[in-house]
C-alpha positions, 0 to 999 in steps of 0.5 A, a space after each residue: 772988463 768984458 761980458 763972457 758971452 752967452 751965457 746962458 743963466 743955467 747957474 739959477 736953474 736946478 741942477 737935474 735940468 742942467 746935469 745927467 752925469 752919472 754920480 753917488 746920492 751923496 755926491 749929488 746931494 752935496 751938489 744941490 746944496 753947494 750950488 745954493 750956497 755959491 749963488 748966493 756967496 757969489 754972481 756967475 759970469 760963464 761961457 757956454 756949457 757945450 764947451 764941456 762933453 756931455 760924457 766919457 772920460 775927460 781932462 779938465 785943466 783950469 789956470 789956478 790963482 787962489 785956494 778958491 779955485 775949486 769951488 767956482 770950477 766945481 759950480 761951471 763944471 756941475 751946471 754944464 753937465 759933469 760931476 769932478 773930480 778933482 786932483 788936490 793936495 793931502 792935506 785938503 782931505 785932511 781938513 773937517 767937513 771939507 776933508 769928509 766931503 772931499 772922501 765921500 764924493 771921492 775926491 783924489 789926494 796928491 801926496 806931494 813931495 814924496 815916494 807916493 805922489 805918482 798914486 795920484 795919477 793912477 787913481 785918476 785913469 781909474 776914474 778915466 776908466 769909469 768916464 768920470 771928469 777929471 780936474 788938474 792943475 797944470 801949472 801943479 800948483 798956484 801961480 807964482 806970477 805977480 799978476 796971477 797969469 799962467 806960470 810954468 806947467 808940470 808933466 802930470 796932466 800932459 803925461 795922463 791925457 797922452 797914456 789914456 787918450 783922453 780930450 783934455 779942455 782948458 778952462 780960465 776962470 778969474 773971480 776967485 782971487 777976490 775971494 780969497 788973495 793968495 797968499 793973504 788970510 782972509 774970506 771976502 764974500 762980500 759984497 758977492 765977486 763975479 766969478 768969470 769961468 771959461 772952457 775952450 775946445 780940446 787942445 789937440 794932443 793926438 799926435 803925441 801921444 803913446 803909453 811912453 812919451 818922451 819928455 819932449 813929448 810932454 814939453 809939447 803936450 804942457 806947453 800946448 794946454 798952457 798954451 790954450 788956457 791963456 788964451 782964456 784966463 785973456 777973455 776972462 780979465 778981458 787983457 792981454 797975457 806978458 809976454 813969457 811965462 813966470 819960472 819959478 826955478 828963476 823967479 821971472 818970466 822967461 820966454 816961450 
């Protein structure tokens, strides 16, 4: 697997040397402790921080391969200059310690499968209005692709981007699945695994902006985001993605 270049070793630098983003004192303090822990339990191989805008509202869309994605991506974003605000399933917010930290850091719960699911996008819009960096998985859940490539997506990220006219930064990552293999019990940090994370340029979506995007526009935007993510995952994995994209409705890859 090829190395991601250039990597400036910024994970080893003090937080405030690389991050001038606004955050609560609690969020900043827990981030410093989190960074210390991540450096001792994993290795970092990151793309350049310049791919992440230093200020202003921002939507980050990574691929989703493991429950360990959030630590890996969060670490990358924090040391690339932004404090992330993740959309995550409600159950996480009920976990001991982790749930309390998520609530204190103003992360955004999603009530999947309920009539309150749309509330998450309302809260995400409020976060963007504050100039925050919102992280949303375009796939909606961990990929069901047997080889862990990005699968078909859901329209939530596209809808948020088009209606708020917010830049979308795609992120490809690989390595989290070695710490927490999807669908299997276990948490493996020794020997330390390498978290490979790379961000790309904003996805071109301006031609689709609108207060009430059509279903077709949402599909086009979702496909563009996933295409950009897939290119970055190819770089992170050092492999070429297969033809098509896994569709959970049919349980197979479909032409794309």
